[in-house]
C-alpha positions in Angstrom: 10.4 24.3 -65.2 6.1 25.2 -67.4 3.1 25.5 -64.6 -0.1 24.0 -67.1 -2.3 26.3 -67.5 -5.2 25.2 -65.2 -2.5 25.6 -62.3 -2.3 28.9 -63.9 -6.0 30.0 -63.3 -6.0 27.7 -60.6 -3.2 30.5 -58.9 -4.9 33.7 -60.7 -9.0 32.3 -59.1 -7.6 32.5 -55.7 -5.6 36.2 -55.5 -9.1 37.4 -57.3 -10.7 36.9 -54.4 -8.2 37.0 -52.0 -8.8 40.4 -52.5 -12.8 40.5 -52.7 -14.8 42.3 -49.6 -16.9 39.4 -48.5 -20.6 41.2 -48.7 -20.0 41.3 -52.3 -18.2 37.7 -53.5 -18.2 37.6 -57.5 -19.6 35.1 -60.2 -17.9 32.3 -62.0 -17.7 34.3 -64.5 -17.0 37.6 -63.4 -14.1 36.5 -62.7 -13.2 34.3 -65.5 -14.1 38.3 -66.7 -11.5 40.2 -64.8 -8.9 37.2 -65.4 -9.4 36.9 -69.6 -9.8 33.2 -69.1 -12.6 31.3 -71.5 -15.0 30.6 -68.8 -15.2 27.3 -69.5 -11.8 27.0 -68.5 -12.6 29.3 -65.8 -15.9 26.4 -64.1 -13.1 24.3 -64.5 -10.7 25.0 -61.9 -13.3 26.5 -60.1 -14.7 22.6 -59.7 -11.6 21.6 -58.6 -10.3 24.3 -55.9 -14.0 23.9 -54.9 -13.3 19.9 -53.9 -9.8 21.4 -52.1 -11.8 23.1 -49.9 -9.9 26.1 -51.6 -13.0 27.7 -52.5 -17.1 27.7 -51.1 -19.5 28.0 -54.1 -23.1 28.9 -52.9 -26.2 29.7 -56.4 -28.9 32.0 -56.8 -29.6 34.9 -55.2 -26.9 36.4 -52.7 -24.4 33.5 -54.2 -20.9 33.9 -55.6 -18.0 32.6 -55.0 -15.6 33.3 -51.4 -12.2 32.0 -50.2 -11.8 30.2 -47.6 -9.4 30.5 -44.9 -7.4 27.0 -46.0 -7.6 29.0 -50.0 -6.1 32.0 -48.1 -2.7 30.8 -46.3 -2.5 27.1 -48.9 1.4 27.0 -49.7 1.2 27.9 -53.5 3.8 25.3 -53.6 1.7 22.6 -52.1 -0.8 23.7 -54.5 0.8 24.0 -57.3 1.5 20.4 -56.6 -1.9 19.2 -55.7 -2.4 20.6 -59.6 -0.3 19.9 -62.3 0.6 16.7 -64.2 2.2 14.4 -61.5 4.4 12.8 -63.5 8.9 13.4 -64.4 9.9 16.8 -66.5 10.1 14.7 -69.3 8.5 11.3 -70.6 11.2 8.8 -70.9 8.5 6.6 -71.4 6.7 7.3 -74.0 5.7 6.0 -77.8 9.6 6.3 -78.1 11.2 5.4 -75.3 14.7 6.6 -74.4 17.9 4.5 -75.2 19.0 6.2 -71.7 16.6 5.5 -69.5 17.7 1.8 -68.0 21.0 4.0 -66.7 20.4 8.3 -67.0 21.3 10.3 -64.7 19.3 13.6 -66.8 16.3 11.9 -65.0 16.7 12.4 -61.7 18.2 15.4 -61.9 15.3 16.4 -63.7 13.4 14.8 -60.3 15.2 16.9 -58.3 14.6 20.4 -60.2 10.8 19.6 -60.7 11.4 19.3 -56.6 13.9 22.2 -55.9 10.8 24.6 -58.1 8.2 23.9 -56.0 10.0 23.7 -52.5 10.9 26.8 -53.6 7.0 27.9 -53.8 6.1 26.4 -50.8 7.0 29.0 -48.1 4.9 31.5 -50.1 0.7 31.6 -49.6 -2.2 33.0 -51.7 -2.9 35.9 -49.2 1.2 36.6 -49.6 0.6 36.7 -53.6 -2.1 39.9 -53.0 0.4 42.4 -50.9 0.9 45.2 -52.5 1.8 46.0 -55.9 -0.3 43.1 -56.6 -3.9 43.2 -54.8 -4.3 47.2 -54.8 -3.7 46.8 -58.8 -6.5 42.9 -58.2 -9.0 45.2 -56.3 -8.8 47.6 -59.2 -9.3 45.1 -62.5 -12.1 43.2 -60.7 -14.0 46.9 -59.9 -14.2 47.6 -63.9 -14.1 50.5 -65.9 -15.5 54.0 -64.0 -19.7 54.3 -65.4 -19.6 56.8 -68.2 -21.7 60.1 -67.7 
């Protein structure tokens, strides 16, 4: 099972925001730079997370991104299901339909495996993903290099 880049970036953005001090919320551009993803991609991810109620975004002076309580306690498995493109692991009905599709047991087995993958992530929350050693690392990379004297 492989997650899309969109889901990967979304989880990393949520993890980054989970360690932010509320008095100093980062901008989308800052989060994109810290997570080493293109700003345009991060902006799309943030818009989706905001729509899901996981992130609050404020514009202007004193603005920035903050993680909501729903974002902090969100299930990683639930998020992956929500953010991933719906559909089967394999495309049996594509431009060249599989000749086995009428009586195939593989598609069902792959669906079960996909659900088992998500289920294994259901109990894990964003807050738990940022426990040590990840949280301190996120804080360290977010603060940037020390100033030159």
